[in-house]
N, C-alpha and C positions, 0 to 999 in steps of 0.2 A: 453661424448665420448665413442664410442664402438669400440673395436678391434675384428677382426674376423680372425680365422685361420681354413682353410679347410684341410681335409685329406681324404684318402680313394680312391684317383684316381689310375689309373694304366692301364695296358694292359689286355684286356679280349677278348675272342673269341666271334663271333656273337652268340647270344642266351644266353650268360652268364649274370652274375649279379655282381653288385658292390653296396656298400653302402657308400655314401659320408657323412662325418660329418663336422659340423661347430661349433667350440667352440667360444663362445662370452664372452668377458670381460664386466664387468659393472653390477651393481645391477639393472639397469633399463631395462634389457633385456626383461622382461616379458611384457612391454608395447609396444614393437615394433612388427610390422608385419615383417616377414622374407621371403626372396625369394631366390631361386636358379636361376641363369642365366647361359647361356653358350654362348661361342663365338667360332665358327669354323673359320679356316683360310679364309680370304677374305670375311667374312660375318659379319653382324652386331650382336651385343650382343642381345640375345633374352631371354625372360622370359621362364623358364622351369616349375616352380611351385612356389606358394606362400602360406603362411599360416598366418592368422591373430593372434593377441595376444590371441584371444579366441579359436583358433584351427580350424577355417573354412579354407578350402583349395580350391585352384584352380590349375589346371594343363593344360599345353598347349595341344592342340588337338593331336599334334605329339607324345605325351608321355602318353596320357590317357590310363589307363589299364595296363601300364608297369611300370611307375614310381609313387612313393608315397612320399610325403613330410610329415614330422612329426616334433614335437618339444617336448623337455622336459624342461620346464621353471626352474624347481628346479636345473637343472644341466647347465643351460645356453647353451643348445645344440639344434641344428636343424639338421635334417637328410634328405637325399634323397636316398631312396631305388630304385635302377634301375634294373629291370629285363628285360629279352628278348631283350638284347641290340643289336643294329643294327650298321653297319658301319657309318651311317649318324648321330649317336649320338656322334661321335668323336668330341671333343671340349675341350676347357678349361672351367671348371665349377667354377662359382663364387658365393659365399654367399653374400647376401645383407641384411643389417638391415635398417628398416624403410620402407620396401616395403608396398605399398598399392594400392588403386584404381587409384591413380595419377601416379603410376610408382615406380621406384626404390627409395630407400632412399639414404642418403649421405654416408653410410658406406659400404665399400667393403672389402672382403678378398683378398688375393694375388692370388687365383685361384689354381685349381688342374686339372691336365691333365687326361682326359679319352680318351683312344684309343681303338676302337673296330675293331679288325682285326684278320684274320686267318693267 
């Protein structure tokens, strides 16, 4: 069992930056691929970025060059650095454990709200 707690969301102006953090419980964190997803009102949840247990990453086209996913296995943490934020990045962001080529894993955090507005 893995429990995930996100933090770092908030209100930011367009062009600003935020860093989301996801703290995971469980000593098996290091074997999981981890993903960040987001869901905007009225839209489906979508993958923002994923990182394998070995550190290989993938980012959605909409965030490439602006967002960066990373992880620190020794601390059971995964991060999403978000730069040059746009209003269309406004969403609830969710951390996922077990992400891989087949899609999201079974473990989700509670989500953290990111609002980009002037």
